[in-house]
Structure formats: C-alpha cells, structure tokens
PyMOL Python script that loads the backbone (N, CA, C, O; Angstrom):
from pymol import cmd

cmd.read_pdbstr("""\
ATOM      1  N   MET A   1     -28.514  43.194 -78.404  1.00  0.00           N
ATOM      2  CA  MET A   1     -27.449  43.211 -79.419  1.00  0.00           C
ATOM      3  C   MET A   1     -26.988  44.105 -78.208  1.00  0.00           C
ATOM      4  O   MET A   1     -27.517  45.112 -77.736  1.00  0.00           O
ATOM      5  N   THR A   2     -25.086  42.988 -77.610  1.00  0.00           N
ATOM      6  CA  THR A   2     -24.719  44.627 -76.003  1.00  0.00           C
ATOM      7  C   THR A   2     -23.574  44.993 -77.408  1.00  0.00           C
ATOM      8  O   THR A   2     -23.500  44.448 -78.509  1.00  0.00           O
ATOM      9  N   ALA A   3     -22.843  46.035 -76.867  1.00  0.00           N
ATOM     10  CA  ALA A   3     -22.318  46.256 -77.919  1.00  0.00           C
ATOM     11  C   ALA A   3     -20.629  45.739 -77.319  1.00  0.00           C
ATOM     12  O   ALA A   3     -20.255  45.426 -76.189  1.00  0.00           O
ATOM     13  N   ARG A   4     -19.844  45.832 -78.711  1.00  0.00           N
ATOM     14  CA  ARG A   4     -18.097  44.736 -78.567  1.00  0.00           C
ATOM     15  C   ARG A   4     -17.557  46.002 -78.944  1.00  0.00           C
ATOM     16  O   ARG A   4     -18.170  46.895 -79.530  1.00  0.00           O
ATOM     17  N   PRO A   5     -16.020  46.023 -78.459  1.00  0.00           N
ATOM     18  CA  PRO A   5     -15.114  47.119 -79.053  1.00  0.00           C
ATOM     19  C   PRO A   5     -14.339  46.100 -80.734  1.00  0.00           C
ATOM     20  O   PRO A   5     -14.043  44.935 -81.001  1.00  0.00           O
ATOM     21  N   HIS A   6     -14.320  47.365 -81.399  1.00  0.00           N
ATOM     22  CA  HIS A   6     -14.733  46.814 -82.714  1.00  0.00           C
ATOM     23  C   HIS A   6     -12.770  45.853 -82.535  1.00  0.00           C
ATOM     24  O   HIS A   6     -11.870  45.950 -81.701  1.00  0.00           O
ATOM     25  N   PRO A   7     -12.888  45.315 -83.377  1.00  0.00           N
ATOM     26  CA  PRO A   7     -11.054  44.084 -83.385  1.00  0.00           C
ATOM     27  C   PRO A   7     -10.649  45.289 -84.072  1.00  0.00           C
ATOM     28  O   PRO A   7      -9.788  45.841 -83.388  1.00  0.00           O
ATOM     29  N   PHE A   8     -10.922  46.004 -85.240  1.00  0.00           N
ATOM     30  CA  PHE A   8      -9.469  47.108 -85.334  1.00  0.00           C
ATOM     31  C   PHE A   8      -8.756  47.793 -84.896  1.00  0.00           C
ATOM     32  O   PHE A   8      -7.653  48.263 -85.171  1.00  0.00           O
ATOM     33  N   THR A   9      -9.912  47.878 -83.669  1.00  0.00           N
ATOM     34  CA  THR A   9      -9.532  48.877 -82.778  1.00  0.00           C
ATOM     35  C   THR A   9      -8.503  48.389 -81.936  1.00  0.00           C
ATOM     36  O   THR A   9      -7.387  48.898 -81.831  1.00  0.00           O
ATOM     37  N   GLN A  10      -8.726  47.847 -81.614  1.00  0.00           N
ATOM     38  CA  GLN A  10      -8.493  46.889 -81.022  1.00  0.00           C
ATOM     39  C   GLN A  10      -6.614  46.056 -80.922  1.00  0.00           C
ATOM     40  O   GLN A  10      -5.946  45.882 -79.902  1.00  0.00           O
ATOM     41  N   ALA A  11      -6.167  45.640 -82.666  1.00  0.00           N
ATOM     42  CA  ALA A  11      -5.250  45.619 -82.867  1.00  0.00           C
ATOM     43  C   ALA A  11      -4.800  46.162 -82.958  1.00  0.00           C
ATOM     44  O   ALA A  11      -3.663  45.693 -82.914  1.00  0.00           O
ATOM     45  N   VAL A  12      -4.739  48.506 -83.310  1.00  0.00           N
ATOM     46  CA  VAL A  12      -4.125  49.254 -83.588  1.00  0.00           C
ATOM     47  C   VAL A  12      -3.997  49.532 -82.139  1.00  0.00           C
ATOM     48  O   VAL A  12      -2.811  49.501 -81.811  1.00  0.00           O
ATOM     49  N   VAL A  13      -4.802  49.795 -81.151  1.00  0.00           N
ATOM     50  CA  VAL A  13      -3.694  49.879 -79.679  1.00  0.00           C
ATOM     51  C   VAL A  13      -3.074  48.727 -78.987  1.00  0.00           C
ATOM     52  O   VAL A  13      -2.575  48.731 -77.861  1.00  0.00           O
ATOM     53  N   SER A  14      -3.165  47.846 -79.729  1.00  0.00           N
ATOM     54  CA  SER A  14      -2.177  46.556 -79.997  1.00  0.00           C
ATOM     55  C   SER A  14      -1.110  46.958 -80.385  1.00  0.00           C
ATOM     56  O   SER A  14      -0.345  46.341 -79.644  1.00  0.00           O
ATOM     57  N   ALA A  15      -0.455  47.606 -81.074  1.00  0.00           N
ATOM     58  CA  ALA A  15       0.207  47.663 -81.958  1.00  0.00           C
ATOM     59  C   ALA A  15       0.889  49.081 -81.739  1.00  0.00           C
ATOM     60  O   ALA A  15       2.009  49.493 -82.039  1.00  0.00           O
ATOM     61  N   MET A  16       0.001  49.570 -81.221  1.00  0.00           N
ATOM     62  CA  MET A  16       0.927  51.075 -79.995  1.00  0.00           C
ATOM     63  C   MET A  16       1.355  50.834 -78.900  1.00  0.00           C
ATOM     64  O   MET A  16       2.156  51.581 -78.339  1.00  0.00           O
ATOM     65  N   ARG A  17       0.882  49.686 -78.356  1.00  0.00           N
ATOM     66  CA  ARG A  17       1.451  49.758 -77.388  1.00  0.00           C
ATOM     67  C   ARG A  17       2.688  48.785 -77.040  1.00  0.00           C
ATOM     68  O   ARG A  17       3.271  48.825 -75.956  1.00  0.00           O
ATOM     69  N   SER A  18       3.064  47.786 -78.234  1.00  0.00           N
ATOM     70  CA  SER A  18       4.144  46.965 -78.264  1.00  0.00           C
ATOM     71  C   SER A  18       5.226  48.063 -79.381  1.00  0.00           C
ATOM     72  O   SER A  18       6.443  47.895 -79.315  1.00  0.00           O
ATOM     73  N   LEU A  19       4.734  48.975 -80.205  1.00  0.00           N
ATOM     74  CA  LEU A  19       5.722  50.390 -80.385  1.00  0.00           C
ATOM     75  C   LEU A  19       6.061  50.976 -79.709  1.00  0.00           C
ATOM     76  O   LEU A  19       7.178  51.274 -79.287  1.00  0.00           O
ATOM     77  N   TYR A  20       4.734  51.329 -79.426  1.00  0.00           N
ATOM     78  CA  TYR A  20       5.545  52.853 -77.893  1.00  0.00           C
ATOM     79  C   TYR A  20       4.955  52.691 -76.479  1.00  0.00           C
ATOM     80  O   TYR A  20       4.056  53.413 -76.046  1.00  0.00           O
ATOM     81  N   PRO A  21       5.538  51.678 -75.787  1.00  0.00           N
ATOM     82  CA  PRO A  21       5.058  51.136 -74.289  1.00  0.00           C
ATOM     83  C   PRO A  21       4.891  52.763 -74.197  1.00  0.00           C
ATOM     84  O   PRO A  21       5.505  53.755 -74.591  1.00  0.00           O
ATOM     85  N   GLU A  22       3.388  52.385 -73.251  1.00  0.00           N
ATOM     86  CA  GLU A  22       3.043  53.078 -72.722  1.00  0.00           C
ATOM     87  C   GLU A  22       3.614  53.840 -71.325  1.00  0.00           C
ATOM     88  O   GLU A  22       3.436  55.044 -71.140  1.00  0.00           O
ATOM     89  N   GLU A  23       4.307  52.988 -70.394  1.00  0.00           N
ATOM     90  CA  GLU A  23       4.960  53.083 -69.348  1.00  0.00           C
ATOM     91  C   GLU A  23       6.654  54.044 -69.280  1.00  0.00           C
ATOM     92  O   GLU A  23       7.276  54.473 -68.308  1.00  0.00           O
ATOM     93  N   LEU A  24       6.917  54.088 -70.576  1.00  0.00           N
ATOM     94  CA  LEU A  24       8.070  55.235 -71.567  1.00  0.00           C
ATOM     95  C   LEU A  24       6.913  56.349 -71.661  1.00  0.00           C
ATOM     96  O   LEU A  24       7.545  57.393 -71.818  1.00  0.00           O
ATOM     97  N   ALA A  25       6.050  56.546 -71.652  1.00  0.00           N
ATOM     98  CA  ALA A  25       5.133  58.026 -71.767  1.00  0.00           C
ATOM     99  C   ALA A  25       5.602  59.478 -70.761  1.00  0.00           C
ATOM    100  O   ALA A  25       6.390  59.179 -69.863  1.00  0.00           O
ATOM    101  N   ASP A  26       5.352  60.424 -70.799  1.00  0.00           N
ATOM    102  CA  ASP A  26       5.796  61.464 -70.223  1.00  0.00           C
ATOM    103  C   ASP A  26       4.689  61.627 -69.866  1.00  0.00           C
ATOM    104  O   ASP A  26       4.130  62.265 -70.758  1.00  0.00           O
ATOM    105  N   ARG A  27       3.666  61.324 -68.663  1.00  0.00           N
ATOM    106  CA  ARG A  27       2.533  61.639 -68.729  1.00  0.00           C
ATOM    107  C   ARG A  27       2.237  63.326 -67.915  1.00  0.00           C
ATOM    108  O   ARG A  27       1.129  63.855 -67.839  1.00  0.00           O
ATOM    109  N   SER A  28       3.219  63.770 -67.514  1.00  0.00           N
ATOM    110  CA  SER A  28       3.208  65.169 -67.137  1.00  0.00           C
ATOM    111  C   SER A  28       1.937  65.940 -67.616  1.00  0.00           C
ATOM    112  O   SER A  28       1.178  66.632 -66.937  1.00  0.00           O
ATOM    113  N   TRP A  29       1.877  65.597 -69.220  1.00  0.00           N
ATOM    114  CA  TRP A  29       1.273  66.963 -70.377  1.00  0.00           C
ATOM    115  C   TRP A  29       0.410  67.137 -71.125  1.00  0.00           C
ATOM    116  O   TRP A  29      -0.058  68.003 -71.863  1.00  0.00           O
ATOM    117  N   ASP A  30       0.140  65.319 -70.549  1.00  0.00           N
ATOM    118  CA  ASP A  30      -0.314  65.113 -71.864  1.00  0.00           C
ATOM    119  C   ASP A  30      -1.123  63.942 -71.001  1.00  0.00           C
ATOM    120  O   ASP A  30      -0.948  63.570 -69.840  1.00  0.00           O
ATOM    121  N   ASN A  31      -2.537  63.292 -72.498  1.00  0.00           N
ATOM    122  CA  ASN A  31      -2.738  61.993 -72.024  1.00  0.00           C
ATOM    123  C   ASN A  31      -2.531  60.952 -73.413  1.00  0.00           C
ATOM    124  O   ASN A  31      -2.617  61.017 -74.639  1.00  0.00           O
ATOM    125  N   VAL A  32      -2.226  60.033 -72.413  1.00  0.00           N
ATOM    126  CA  VAL A  32      -1.208  59.073 -73.455  1.00  0.00           C
ATOM    127  C   VAL A  32      -2.475  57.346 -73.151  1.00  0.00           C
ATOM    128  O   VAL A  32      -3.050  56.713 -72.266  1.00  0.00           O
ATOM    129  N   GLY A  33      -2.339  57.368 -73.993  1.00  0.00           N
ATOM    130  CA  GLY A  33      -3.287  55.618 -74.572  1.00  0.00           C
ATOM    131  C   GLY A  33      -4.716  56.502 -75.447  1.00  0.00           C
ATOM    132  O   GLY A  33      -4.938  57.557 -76.041  1.00  0.00           O
ATOM    133  N   LEU A  34      -5.593  54.911 -74.918  1.00  0.00           N
ATOM    134  CA  LEU A  34      -6.761  54.805 -75.689  1.00  0.00           C
ATOM    135  C   LEU A  34      -7.741  56.354 -75.180  1.00  0.00           C
ATOM    136  O   LEU A  34      -7.397  56.843 -74.104  1.00  0.00           O
ATOM    137  N   LEU A  35      -8.355  56.726 -75.587  1.00  0.00           N
ATOM    138  CA  LEU A  35      -9.394  57.957 -74.580  1.00  0.00           C
ATOM    139  C   LEU A  35     -10.416  57.825 -75.047  1.00  0.00           C
ATOM    140  O   LEU A  35     -11.390  58.137 -74.362  1.00  0.00           O
ATOM    141  N   LEU A  36     -10.629  57.271 -76.502  1.00  0.00           N
ATOM    142  CA  LEU A  36     -11.533  57.244 -76.132  1.00  0.00           C
ATOM    143  C   LEU A  36     -12.237  55.997 -77.913  1.00  0.00           C
ATOM    144  O   LEU A  36     -12.304  56.080 -79.139  1.00  0.00           O
ATOM    145  N   GLU A  37     -12.601  54.935 -76.671  1.00  0.00           N
ATOM    146  CA  GLU A  37     -13.170  53.302 -77.814  1.00  0.00           C
ATOM    147  C   GLU A  37     -14.730  52.868 -78.593  1.00  0.00           C
ATOM    148  O   GLU A  37     -15.816  52.562 -78.100  1.00  0.00           O
ATOM    149  N   ASN A  38     -14.269  53.003 -80.004  1.00  0.00           N
ATOM    150  CA  ASN A  38     -14.998  53.147 -81.049  1.00  0.00           C
ATOM    151  C   ASN A  38     -16.073  51.919 -80.402  1.00  0.00           C
ATOM    152  O   ASN A  38     -15.986  51.776 -79.183  1.00  0.00           O
ATOM    153  N   PHE A  39     -17.163  50.952 -81.192  1.00  0.00           N
ATOM    154  CA  PHE A  39     -17.311  49.248 -80.971  1.00  0.00           C
ATOM    155  C   PHE A  39     -18.144  49.333 -82.319  1.00  0.00           C
ATOM    156  O   PHE A  39     -18.570  50.288 -82.968  1.00  0.00           O
ATOM    157  N   ALA A  40     -18.224  47.608 -82.526  1.00  0.00           N
ATOM    158  CA  ALA A  40     -18.601  47.101 -83.694  1.00  0.00           C
ATOM    159  C   ALA A  40     -19.689  47.974 -84.325  1.00  0.00           C
ATOM    160  O   ALA A  40     -20.333  48.907 -83.847  1.00  0.00           O
ATOM    161  N   PRO A  41     -19.705  47.558 -85.213  1.00  0.00           N
ATOM    162  CA  PRO A  41     -21.657  47.455 -84.669  1.00  0.00           C
ATOM    163  C   PRO A  41     -22.093  45.809 -84.350  1.00  0.00           C
ATOM    164  O   PRO A  41     -21.874  44.604 -84.472  1.00  0.00           O
ATOM    165  N   ALA A  42     -22.655  46.578 -83.995  1.00  0.00           N
ATOM    166  CA  ALA A  42     -23.648  45.385 -82.998  1.00  0.00           C
ATOM    167  C   ALA A  42     -24.974  44.818 -83.728  1.00  0.00           C
ATOM    168  O   ALA A  42     -25.881  44.246 -83.124  1.00  0.00           O
ATOM    169  N   ASP A  43     -24.942  45.107 -85.363  1.00  0.00           N
ATOM    170  CA  ASP A  43     -26.537  44.343 -86.079  1.00  0.00           C
ATOM    171  C   ASP A  43     -24.953  44.053 -87.529  1.00  0.00           C
ATOM    172  O   ASP A  43     -24.452  44.960 -88.194  1.00  0.00           O
ATOM    173  N   PRO A  44     -24.565  42.551 -87.588  1.00  0.00           N
ATOM    174  CA  PRO A  44     -23.952  42.248 -88.668  1.00  0.00           C
ATOM    175  C   PRO A  44     -24.654  42.248 -90.264  1.00  0.00           C
ATOM    176  O   PRO A  44     -24.144  41.716 -91.251  1.00  0.00           O
ATOM    177  N   ALA A  45     -25.655  42.819 -90.234  1.00  0.00           N
ATOM    178  CA  ALA A  45     -26.758  43.794 -91.572  1.00  0.00           C
ATOM    179  C   ALA A  45     -26.344  45.034 -91.742  1.00  0.00           C
ATOM    180  O   ALA A  45     -26.646  45.838 -92.624  1.00  0.00           O
ATOM    181  N   ASP A  46     -25.560  45.149 -90.747  1.00  0.00           N
ATOM    182  CA  ASP A  46     -25.320  47.246 -90.392  1.00  0.00           C
ATOM    183  C   ASP A  46     -24.243  46.590 -91.658  1.00  0.00           C
ATOM    184  O   ASP A  46     -23.434  45.664 -91.590  1.00  0.00           O
ATOM    185  N   PRO A  47     -24.633  47.531 -92.850  1.00  0.00           N
ATOM    186  CA  PRO A  47     -23.116  48.130 -93.846  1.00  0.00           C
ATOM    187  C   PRO A  47     -21.814  48.170 -93.637  1.00  0.00           C
ATOM    188  O   PRO A  47     -20.942  47.672 -94.349  1.00  0.00           O
ATOM    189  N   ALA A  48     -21.628  49.035 -92.214  1.00  0.00           N
ATOM    190  CA  ALA A  48     -20.589  49.151 -91.370  1.00  0.00           C
ATOM    191  C   ALA A  48     -19.454  48.209 -90.764  1.00  0.00           C
ATOM    192  O   ALA A  48     -18.280  48.371 -90.429  1.00  0.00           O
ATOM    193  N   ALA A  49     -20.409  47.091 -90.784  1.00  0.00           N
ATOM    194  CA  ALA A  49     -19.800  45.768 -90.595  1.00  0.00           C
ATOM    195  C   ALA A  49     -18.776  45.190 -91.572  1.00  0.00           C
ATOM    196  O   ALA A  49     -17.772  44.743 -91.016  1.00  0.00           O
ATOM    197  N   ASP A  50     -18.816  45.076 -93.258  1.00  0.00           N
ATOM    198  CA  ASP A  50     -18.326  45.161 -93.631  1.00  0.00           C
ATOM    199  C   ASP A  50     -17.021  46.214 -94.602  1.00  0.00           C
ATOM    200  O   ASP A  50     -16.408  46.286 -95.667  1.00  0.00           O
ATOM    201  N   SER A  51     -17.175  46.710 -93.590  1.00  0.00           N
ATOM    202  CA  SER A  51     -16.254  48.821 -94.452  1.00  0.00           C
ATOM    203  C   SER A  51     -15.656  48.321 -94.185  1.00  0.00           C
ATOM    204  O   SER A  51     -15.871  47.317 -93.507  1.00  0.00           O
ATOM    205  N   PRO A  52     -13.731  48.990 -94.816  1.00  0.00           N
ATOM    206  CA  PRO A  52     -12.385  48.508 -94.086  1.00  0.00           C
ATOM    207  C   PRO A  52     -11.967  49.471 -93.673  1.00  0.00           C
ATOM    208  O   PRO A  52     -11.936  50.597 -94.170  1.00  0.00           O
ATOM    209  N   PRO A  53     -11.646  49.132 -92.818  1.00  0.00           N
ATOM    210  CA  PRO A  53     -11.192  50.139 -91.751  1.00  0.00           C
ATOM    211  C   PRO A  53     -10.473  50.880 -92.296  1.00  0.00           C
ATOM    212  O   PRO A  53      -9.906  50.632 -93.360  1.00  0.00           O
ATOM    213  N   VAL A  54     -10.343  52.275 -91.431  1.00  0.00           N
ATOM    214  CA  VAL A  54      -9.840  53.392 -92.138  1.00  0.00           C
ATOM    215  C   VAL A  54      -9.414  54.372 -90.545  1.00  0.00           C
ATOM    216  O   VAL A  54     -10.026  54.576 -89.497  1.00  0.00           O
ATOM    217  N   VAL A  55      -7.701  54.894 -91.222  1.00  0.00           N
ATOM    218  CA  VAL A  55      -7.364  55.307 -90.122  1.00  0.00           C
ATOM    219  C   VAL A  55      -7.150  56.899 -89.822  1.00  0.00           C
ATOM    220  O   VAL A  55      -6.544  57.283 -90.823  1.00  0.00           O
ATOM    221  N   LEU A  56      -7.281  57.695 -89.212  1.00  0.00           N
ATOM    222  CA  LEU A  56      -7.029  59.454 -89.834  1.00  0.00           C
ATOM    223  C   LEU A  56      -5.639  59.132 -88.614  1.00  0.00           C
ATOM    224  O   LEU A  56      -5.515  58.542 -87.540  1.00  0.00           O
ATOM    225  N   LEU A  57      -4.662  60.022 -89.677  1.00  0.00           N
ATOM    226  CA  LEU A  57      -2.983  60.712 -88.420  1.00  0.00           C
ATOM    227  C   LEU A  57      -3.591  61.364 -88.078  1.00  0.00           C
ATOM    228  O   LEU A  57      -4.751  61.043 -88.335  1.00  0.00           O
ATOM    229  N   THR A  58      -3.458  62.796 -87.235  1.00  0.00           N
ATOM    230  CA  THR A  58      -3.399  63.799 -87.105  1.00  0.00           C
ATOM    231  C   THR A  58      -2.206  64.288 -85.609  1.00  0.00           C
ATOM    232  O   THR A  58      -2.040  63.425 -84.747  1.00  0.00           O
ATOM    233  N   ASN A  59      -1.468  65.676 -85.449  1.00  0.00           N
ATOM    234  CA  ASN A  59      -0.879  66.214 -84.436  1.00  0.00           C
ATOM    235  C   ASN A  59      -1.922  65.872 -82.956  1.00  0.00           C
ATOM    236  O   ASN A  59      -1.786  65.338 -81.855  1.00  0.00           O
ATOM    237  N   ASP A  60      -3.254  66.723 -83.946  1.00  0.00           N
ATOM    238  CA  ASP A  60      -4.005  67.289 -82.639  1.00  0.00           C
ATOM    239  C   ASP A  60      -5.507  66.882 -83.056  1.00  0.00           C
ATOM    240  O   ASP A  60      -5.905  67.064 -84.206  1.00  0.00           O
ATOM    241  N   VAL A  61      -6.432  66.237 -81.903  1.00  0.00           N
ATOM    242  CA  VAL A  61      -7.749  65.792 -82.085  1.00  0.00           C
ATOM    243  C   VAL A  61      -7.915  67.704 -82.588  1.00  0.00           C
ATOM    244  O   VAL A  61      -6.864  68.345 -82.577  1.00  0.00           O
ATOM    245  N   THR A  62      -9.094  68.371 -82.947  1.00  0.00           N
ATOM    246  CA  THR A  62      -9.623  69.700 -82.537  1.00  0.00           C
ATOM    247  C   THR A  62     -11.303  68.687 -83.691  1.00  0.00           C
ATOM    248  O   THR A  62     -11.467  67.572 -84.186  1.00  0.00           O
ATOM    249  N   PRO A  63     -12.228  70.153 -83.566  1.00  0.00           N
ATOM    250  CA  PRO A  63     -12.831  69.851 -84.051  1.00  0.00           C
ATOM    251  C   PRO A  63     -13.297  69.500 -85.224  1.00  0.00           C
ATOM    252  O   PRO A  63     -14.360  68.945 -85.505  1.00  0.00           O
ATOM    253  N   THR A  64     -12.111  69.992 -86.144  1.00  0.00           N
ATOM    254  CA  THR A  64     -12.499  70.043 -87.086  1.00  0.00           C
ATOM    255  C   THR A  64     -11.939  68.816 -87.787  1.00  0.00           C
ATOM    256  O   THR A  64     -12.358  68.362 -88.852  1.00  0.00           O
ATOM    257  N   VAL A  65     -10.356  68.060 -86.629  1.00  0.00           N
ATOM    258  CA  VAL A  65     -10.715  66.563 -86.687  1.00  0.00           C
ATOM    259  C   VAL A  65     -11.162  65.561 -86.879  1.00  0.00           C
ATOM    260  O   VAL A  65     -10.661  64.626 -87.504  1.00  0.00           O
ATOM    261  N   VAL A  66     -12.304  65.629 -86.297  1.00  0.00           N
ATOM    262  CA  VAL A  66     -13.105  65.614 -85.352  1.00  0.00           C
ATOM    263  C   VAL A  66     -14.593  64.855 -87.426  1.00  0.00           C
ATOM    264  O   VAL A  66     -14.912  64.053 -88.304  1.00  0.00           O
ATOM    265  N   ASP A  67     -14.675  65.653 -86.971  1.00  0.00           N
ATOM    266  CA  ASP A  67     -15.570  67.028 -88.390  1.00  0.00           C
ATOM    267  C   ASP A  67     -14.783  65.250 -89.399  1.00  0.00           C
ATOM    268  O   ASP A  67     -15.293  64.264 -89.932  1.00  0.00           O
ATOM    269  N   GLU A  68     -13.748  65.620 -89.224  1.00  0.00           N
ATOM    270  CA  GLU A  68     -12.501  65.182 -91.079  1.00  0.00           C
ATOM    271  C   GLU A  68     -12.769  63.565 -90.935  1.00  0.00           C
ATOM    272  O   GLU A  68     -12.742  63.010 -92.034  1.00  0.00           O
ATOM    273  N   ALA A  69     -12.967  62.875 -90.067  1.00  0.00           N
ATOM    274  CA  ALA A  69     -12.782  61.124 -89.044  1.00  0.00           C
ATOM    275  C   ALA A  69     -14.248  60.827 -89.236  1.00  0.00           C
ATOM    276  O   ALA A  69     -14.569  59.650 -89.407  1.00  0.00           O
ATOM    277  N   ILE A  70     -15.269  61.867 -89.226  1.00  0.00           N
ATOM    278  CA  ILE A  70     -17.023  61.662 -89.567  1.00  0.00           C
ATOM    279  C   ILE A  70     -17.282  61.959 -90.981  1.00  0.00           C
ATOM    280  O   ILE A  70     -18.297  61.856 -91.669  1.00  0.00           O
ATOM    281  N   ALA A  71     -16.087  62.356 -91.226  1.00  0.00           N
ATOM    282  CA  ALA A  71     -17.060  62.905 -92.464  1.00  0.00           C
ATOM    283  C   ALA A  71     -16.366  61.481 -93.704  1.00  0.00           C
ATOM    284  O   ALA A  71     -16.995  61.310 -94.748  1.00  0.00           O
ATOM    285  N   ASN A  72     -15.460  60.852 -93.502  1.00  0.00           N
ATOM    286  CA  ASN A  72     -14.310  59.705 -94.114  1.00  0.00           C
ATOM    287  C   ASN A  72     -15.044  58.560 -92.686  1.00  0.00           C
ATOM    288  O   ASN A  72     -15.047  57.411 -93.129  1.00  0.00           O
ATOM    289  N   GLU A  73     -15.313  58.576 -91.992  1.00  0.00           N
ATOM    290  CA  GLU A  73     -16.158  57.568 -91.358  1.00  0.00           C
ATOM    291  C   GLU A  73     -14.776  56.450 -90.681  1.00  0.00           C
ATOM    292  O   GLU A  73     -14.760  55.224 -90.568  1.00  0.00           O
ATOM    293  N   ALA A  74     -13.958  57.260 -90.408  1.00  0.00           N
ATOM    294  CA  ALA A  74     -12.423  57.056 -89.554  1.00  0.00           C
ATOM    295  C   ALA A  74     -13.056  56.175 -88.613  1.00  0.00           C
ATOM    296  O   ALA A  74     -14.180  56.347 -88.141  1.00  0.00           O
ATOM    297  N   THR A  75     -11.619  54.416 -88.155  1.00  0.00           N
ATOM    298  CA  THR A  75     -12.293  53.676 -87.503  1.00  0.00           C
ATOM    299  C   THR A  75     -11.182  53.963 -86.023  1.00  0.00           C
ATOM    300  O   THR A  75     -11.140  53.277 -85.002  1.00  0.00           O
ATOM    301  N   VAL A  76     -10.780  54.573 -86.186  1.00  0.00           N
ATOM    302  CA  VAL A  76      -9.863  55.070 -85.360  1.00  0.00           C
ATOM    303  C   VAL A  76      -8.670  56.311 -85.847  1.00  0.00           C
ATOM    304  O   VAL A  76      -8.110  56.353 -86.943  1.00  0.00           O
ATOM    305  N   ILE A  77      -8.485  57.243 -84.738  1.00  0.00           N
ATOM    306  CA  ILE A  77      -7.706  58.875 -85.107  1.00  0.00           C
ATOM    307  C   ILE A  77      -6.410  58.509 -83.493  1.00  0.00           C
ATOM    308  O   ILE A  77      -6.337  58.711 -82.281  1.00  0.00           O
ATOM    309  N   VAL A  78      -5.777  57.987 -84.426  1.00  0.00           N
ATOM    310  CA  VAL A  78      -4.366  58.106 -84.299  1.00  0.00           C
ATOM    311  C   VAL A  78      -3.811  59.840 -84.082  1.00  0.00           C
ATOM    312  O   VAL A  78      -3.675  60.604 -85.037  1.00  0.00           O
ATOM    313  N   SER A  79      -3.614  60.122 -83.020  1.00  0.00           N
ATOM    314  CA  SER A  79      -3.180  61.744 -82.597  1.00  0.00           C
ATOM    315  C   SER A  79      -1.447  61.498 -81.588  1.00  0.00           C
ATOM    316  O   SER A  79      -1.010  60.696 -80.763  1.00  0.00           O
ATOM    317  N   TYR A  80      -0.894  62.881 -82.391  1.00  0.00           N
ATOM    318  CA  TYR A  80       0.270  62.834 -81.225  1.00  0.00           C
ATOM    319  C   TYR A  80       0.480  64.767 -81.404  1.00  0.00           C
ATOM    320  O   TYR A  80       0.230  65.666 -82.208  1.00  0.00           O
ATOM    321  N   ARG A  81       0.819  64.651 -80.663  1.00  0.00           N
ATOM    322  CA  ARG A  81       0.904  65.723 -80.385  1.00  0.00           C
ATOM    323  C   ARG A  81       2.428  66.456 -79.850  1.00  0.00           C
ATOM    324  O   ARG A  81       2.616  66.773 -78.676  1.00  0.00           O
ATOM    325  N   LYS A  82       3.166  66.595 -80.646  1.00  0.00           N
ATOM    326  CA  LYS A  82       4.595  66.492 -79.919  1.00  0.00           C
ATOM    327  C   LYS A  82       4.903  68.379 -78.596  1.00  0.00           C
ATOM    328  O   LYS A  82       5.708  68.605 -77.693  1.00  0.00           O
ATOM    329  N   GLU A  83       4.212  68.902 -78.982  1.00  0.00           N
ATOM    330  CA  GLU A  83       4.529  70.315 -77.745  1.00  0.00           C
ATOM    331  C   GLU A  83       4.154  70.025 -76.494  1.00  0.00           C
ATOM    332  O   GLU A  83       4.449  68.830 -76.465  1.00  0.00           O
ATOM    333  N   PRO A  84       3.840  70.200 -75.747  1.00  0.00           N
ATOM    334  CA  PRO A  84       2.868  70.818 -74.890  1.00  0.00           C
ATOM    335  C   PRO A  84       1.482  71.151 -75.063  1.00  0.00           C
ATOM    336  O   PRO A  84       1.111  71.147 -76.236  1.00  0.00           O
ATOM    337  N   PRO A  85       0.936  71.333 -74.512  1.00  0.00           N
ATOM    338  CA  PRO A  85      -0.642  72.275 -74.386  1.00  0.00           C
ATOM    339  C   PRO A  85      -0.308  73.529 -74.267  1.00  0.00           C
ATOM    340  O   PRO A  85       0.879  73.676 -73.977  1.00  0.00           O
ATOM    341  N   LEU A  86      -0.955  74.556 -74.390  1.00  0.00           N
ATOM    342  CA  LEU A  86      -0.643  75.635 -74.949  1.00  0.00           C
ATOM    343  C   LEU A  86      -1.134  76.260 -72.962  1.00  0.00           C
ATOM    344  O   LEU A  86      -0.552  77.254 -72.530  1.00  0.00           O
ATOM    345  N   SER A  87      -1.940  75.690 -72.268  1.00  0.00           N
ATOM    346  CA  SER A  87      -1.648  75.643 -71.590  1.00  0.00           C
ATOM    347  C   SER A  87      -0.319  75.190 -69.631  1.00  0.00           C
ATOM    348  O   SER A  87      -0.179  75.266 -68.410  1.00  0.00           O
ATOM    349  N   GLN A  88       0.103  74.836 -70.728  1.00  0.00           N
ATOM    350  CA  GLN A  88       1.084  74.680 -70.056  1.00  0.00           C
ATOM    351  C   GLN A  88       2.552  76.284 -69.748  1.00  0.00           C
ATOM    352  O   GLN A  88       3.470  76.533 -68.966  1.00  0.00           O
ATOM    353  N   LEU A  89       2.116  76.695 -70.536  1.00  0.00           N
ATOM    354  CA  LEU A  89       3.552  77.728 -70.925  1.00  0.00           C
ATOM    355  C   LEU A  89       3.205  79.308 -69.799  1.00  0.00           C
ATOM    356  O   LEU A  89       3.994  80.252 -69.801  1.00  0.00           O
TER     357      LEU A  89
END
""", "prot")
cmd.dss("prot")
cmd.show_as("cartoon", "prot")
cmd.util.cbc("prot")
cmd.orient("prot")
C-alpha cells in the first residue's frame, strides 16, 4: 500500500487557505503554509484509522509542542507566530 495524504489535514489546509490566503502573508520573516504533512494509516485495520482528528494550536512549534502533539496523537498542529523570529533582530 502507498501512503496517502490524511483527509483531515487536507480539509484543515483548505480551510486555512480559504480564510487566510497565503498570497497575503508576509513571507519575509517566516514560513507559510503546510510545512510537514502527515499521512493516513496505510492499513485500514490500524486503530489510528478510526481515531477522531485532534488539532493542537500553538504560537510556535517547539520540541515541547511536538512532544505534546505526539502524546495526544494530534492529527494537525496549527501554529501562529505573531513576532518575527529572534534571528531577525
């Protein structure tokens, strides 16, 4: 079986692009859009195939946030950074 994009991730990305068009973003200081995609379980018998989707919202994706997403089996992490990264100061 081949990996396929997770349908819930596709729905979230579509909704985000509709609400917040990427062409309006200031790309001079941050990455915009889908940065890392998860895939649906390849095996329909996999218990994760029936799991309800989980969205984790955060300002910044840090190692702690990633650990939390893994622990909570998050389907999607939606992050927003309102300040430029410190490397820009």
